[in-house]
C-alpha positions in Angstrom: 162.5 50.8 84.1 160.0 51.2 87.0 161.7 48.3 88.8 165.1 49.9 88.5 163.8 53.2 89.8 162.2 51.5 92.8 165.6 49.9 93.6 167.2 53.3 93.4 164.6 54.9 95.7 164.8 52.1 98.3 168.6 52.3 98.3 168.5 56.1 98.8 166.0 55.9 101.6 168.2 53.3 103.4 171.3 55.6 103.0 169.5 58.7 104.4 170.7 59.6 107.9 168.2 62.3 108.8 170.0 62.8 112.1 171.6 61.0 115.0 170.9 62.4 118.5 168.7 62.1 120.4 168.0 58.7 118.8 164.4 58.9 120.2 163.8 61.7 117.8 165.4 60.2 114.6 164.6 56.5 115.1 160.9 57.1 114.5 161.7 58.8 111.2 163.9 55.9 110.0 161.2 53.5 111.3 158.3 55.0 109.3 160.4 55.4 106.2 161.4 51.7 106.4 157.8 50.5 106.5 157.7 50.3 102.7 154.7 51.2 100.6 154.4 51.6 96.8 156.9 54.6 96.7 154.4 55.9 94.2 155.3 59.6 94.5 159.1 59.5 94.0 158.6 56.9 91.3 156.2 59.3 89.4 158.8 62.0 89.8 161.4 59.8 88.1 159.1 58.7 85.4 158.1 62.2 84.6 161.7 63.3 84.5 162.6 60.4 82.2 160.2 61.6 79.6 162.7 64.4 78.8 166.1 63.3 80.2 168.0 60.0 80.4 169.9 60.5 83.6 167.1 60.0 86.1 169.5 58.6 88.7 170.8 62.2 89.4 167.5 63.3 90.9 166.8 60.3 93.1 167.7 62.2 96.3 165.2 65.0 95.3 162.5 62.5 94.4 162.8 60.8 97.8 162.1 64.2 99.5 158.6 63.8 98.2 158.4 60.4 99.8 159.6 61.8 103.1 156.9 64.5 103.0 154.2 61.9 102.3 155.4 59.9 105.3 155.4 63.0 107.4 151.7 63.5 106.6 151.0 59.9 107.4 152.8 60.2 110.7 150.6 63.2 111.8 147.4 61.7 110.2 147.9 58.6 112.3 148.0 60.7 115.5 144.8 62.6 114.5 143.0 59.3 113.6 144.4 57.6 116.7 145.4 54.8 114.3 147.2 51.8 115.9 148.6 50.2 112.7 150.4 51.5 109.6 151.4 49.1 106.8 151.0 46.1 109.2 153.2 47.6 111.9 152.7 49.8 115.0 152.2 53.5 114.2 154.9 55.8 115.5 152.8 57.3 118.3 151.9 53.7 119.5 155.5 52.5 119.3 156.9 55.6 121.0 154.4 58.2 122.2 152.3 61.1 120.8 154.8 63.8 121.8 157.7 62.0 120.2 155.6 61.4 117.0 154.7 65.1 116.8 158.4 66.2 117.1 159.6 63.5 114.8 157.1 64.7 112.2 158.2 68.3 112.7 161.9 67.6 112.1 161.0 65.3 109.2 159.4 68.2 107.4 162.6 70.3 108.1 164.7 67.5 106.6 162.4 67.6 103.5 163.3 71.2 103.0 167.0 70.3 103.5 166.7 67.8 100.6 164.8 70.3 98.4 167.6 72.9 98.8 169.7 70.7 96.5 167.5 71.7 93.6 169.6 73.8 91.1 169.5 77.5 91.8 167.6 78.4 88.7 164.7 76.2 89.6 164.8 76.4 93.4 162.3 79.3 93.9 159.8 77.8 91.5 160.0 74.3 93.2 159.7 75.7 96.7 156.8 77.9 95.8 154.9 75.0 94.1 155.8 72.6 96.9 154.6 75.0 99.5 151.3 75.5 97.7 150.8 71.7 97.4 151.7 71.1 101.1 149.2 73.8 102.2 146.5 72.1 100.2 147.3 68.7 101.7 146.8 70.2 105.2 143.6 71.9 104.0 142.3 68.6 102.7 143.0 66.8 106.0 141.2 69.6 107.9 138.2 69.3 105.6 138.2 65.5 106.1 137.9 66.1 109.9 135.3 68.9 109.4 133.1 66.5 107.4 132.9 64.2 110.5 130.9 67.0 112.2 128.9 68.2 109.2 125.3 66.8 108.8 125.6 66.8 105.0 128.5 66.9 102.5 128.0 67.4 98.8 129.7 65.3 96.1 131.6 68.4 94.9 132.8 69.1 98.5 134.0 65.5 98.8 135.8 65.5 95.5 137.6 68.8 96.4 138.6 67.3 99.8 140.2 64.2 98.2 141.8 66.3 95.5 143.6 68.3 98.2 144.3 65.6 100.8 145.6 63.0 98.3 145.6 63.9 94.6 147.6 67.2 94.6 150.7 65.5 95.9 150.6 63.0 93.1 150.2 65.9 90.7 153.1 67.8 92.2 155.3 64.6 92.1 154.9 64.5 88.3 155.2 68.3 87.9 158.4 68.2 90.0 160.0 65.7 87.7 159.0 67.7 84.7 160.4 71.0 86.2 163.7 69.3 87.1 163.9 68.1 83.5 163.3 71.6 82.1 160.1 70.4 80.4 157.9 73.0 78.6 155.5 74.7 81.0 152.4 73.2 79.3 153.8 69.7 79.7 154.4 70.4 83.4 150.7 71.4 83.8 149.5 68.4 81.8 151.5 66.0 84.0 150.2 67.8 87.1 146.6 67.5 85.9 147.2 63.9 85.0 148.4 63.1 88.5 145.5 64.9 90.2 142.9 63.1 88.1 144.5 59.7 88.7 144.8 60.5 92.4 141.1 61.3 92.6 140.3 58.1 90.8 142.5 56.1 93.2 140.7 57.5 96.3 137.3 56.9 94.8 138.3 53.3 94.0 139.5 52.9 97.6 136.0 54.0 98.8 134.3 51.5 96.4 136.6 48.6 97.4 135.8 49.2 101.0 132.2 48.0 100.3 132.4 46.0 97.1 136.0 44.7 97.0 137.5 41.4 97.9 138.6 41.7 101.5 141.6 39.3 101.0 142.8 41.1 97.9 142.1 44.6 99.3 143.9 43.9 102.6 141.3 45.7 104.7 138.1 44.8 106.4 135.3 45.1 103.9 132.7 47.5 105.2 135.0 49.3 107.6 133.9 52.7 106.3 130.2 51.7 106.8 130.8 50.6 110.4 132.6 53.9 111.1 129.9 56.0 109.3 132.7 57.5 107.3 131.4 60.1 104.8 132.8 58.4 101.7 131.7 59.1 98.1 129.3 56.1 98.4 127.5 57.3 101.5 127.3 60.8 100.2 125.8 59.5 96.9 123.3 57.3 98.8 122.2 60.1 101.1 121.6 62.3 98.0 119.7 59.6 96.1 117.7 58.1 98.9 114.0 59.0 99.5 111.2 57.7 101.6 111.8 54.3 103.3 115.4 54.1 102.0 116.2 57.5 103.4 114.7 56.9 106.8 116.4 53.4 107.0 119.8 54.8 106.0 119.6 57.6 108.5 118.6 55.1 111.2 121.6 52.9 110.4 124.1 55.7 110.5 122.8 57.3 113.7 122.3 54.1 115.7 124.9 53.7 118.5 124.3 50.0 119.2 124.3 47.6 116.2 125.7 44.3 114.9 128.6 45.2 112.6 127.9 42.5 110.1 124.2 43.3 109.9 124.8 47.0 109.5 127.2 46.4 106.6 124.7 44.1 104.9 121.8 46.5 105.4 123.7 49.6 104.1 125.2 47.6 101.2 121.6 46.5 100.3 120.5 50.2 100.2 123.6 51.0 98.0 122.6 48.2 95.6 119.0 49.4 95.4 120.1 53.0 94.7 122.7 52.1 92.1 125.5 53.6 94.2 128.1 51.1 92.9 127.5 51.9 89.2 127.5 55.7 89.9 130.8 55.4 91.8 132.4 53.3 89.1 131.3 55.8 86.4 133.0 58.6 88.4 136.1 56.5 88.9 136.4 55.8 85.1 135.8 59.4 84.3 138.8 60.5 86.4 141.1 57.7 85.2 140.1 58.3 81.5 140.4 62.1 81.8 143.8 61.7 83.5 145.2 59.4 80.8 143.9 61.7 78.1 146.1 64.5 79.6 149.2 62.6 78.4 148.1 63.3 74.8 149.1 66.9 75.4 152.7 66.1 76.1 155.3 67.1 73.6 157.1 63.8 73.7 156.8 60.6 71.6 154.3 57.8 72.3 157.3 55.5 72.9 158.5 57.7 75.7 155.1 57.9 77.3 154.7 54.1 77.3 156.4 53.4 80.6 154.3 56.0 82.5 151.1 54.7 80.9 152.0 51.1 81.6 152.8 51.8 85.2 149.6 53.7 85.7 147.4 51.1 84.1 149.1 48.3 86.1 148.5 50.3 89.3 144.8 50.8 88.3 144.5 47.1 87.6 146.2 46.1 90.9 143.6 48.0 93.0 140.7 46.7 91.0 
């Protein structure tokens, strides 16, 4: 089922016109949408809808609106991060320029609302209200992420809240959206939203863990990149909280030094993480959110057979990023 849904999503994205002239405004949108990705969000919308209805193909254009919004956020995030590469290709601001990327992102968001206007009238107000709340949280999460770069200390609770807003709430809305379109009971809508948020937090924490302890070839990123950049990940926040004495002073020295050998810094910080049990603590937190998320599905008023596809897809996704 998931494979079929992905084919529908890709076909819909290819057929979307967005606009024609000036081409320098619309080509960047088609470009970023063509770069691929897991298409996780629209797929979750279809899987949630299919728990209650059998005609998921009818909502594919609506589901892809969530993918367009996700890519809009990536387009602007790349500008803020001055990122040169996205999914192995040049970012929009590198391929064109920053001003074009900003405008393309703006019109992309407008087109998302155009797509959402196709929601049936009885549900439109609810969908737009919840989408707007979600979109605002995504922006708040991104701002907090940038604020953390200037803050001397960030608590575990602050970090979890930031990734909940920046990443997880959109996964939660994607599932809730599918349930709303299927006229699912309100308690099921909430359970699916909470499931998505928990799984989203787990995914981001796993991403943090993989940056230090993962297999670089399998992960597809430079291991230790967050350490080199002094990024305030869950692991660094945990280490700064747990460290005392020599470990504390050594860790502070490593993250404040402006001249260093990258490989040596990664080894030194990782050694401190090992000494403090940071990996175990992070994995416990990851498992907590994955397990709590999956337990939310027990609240759904649908048969275990119907839940199987969503559970299977989620577990496969967790396994793929392990």
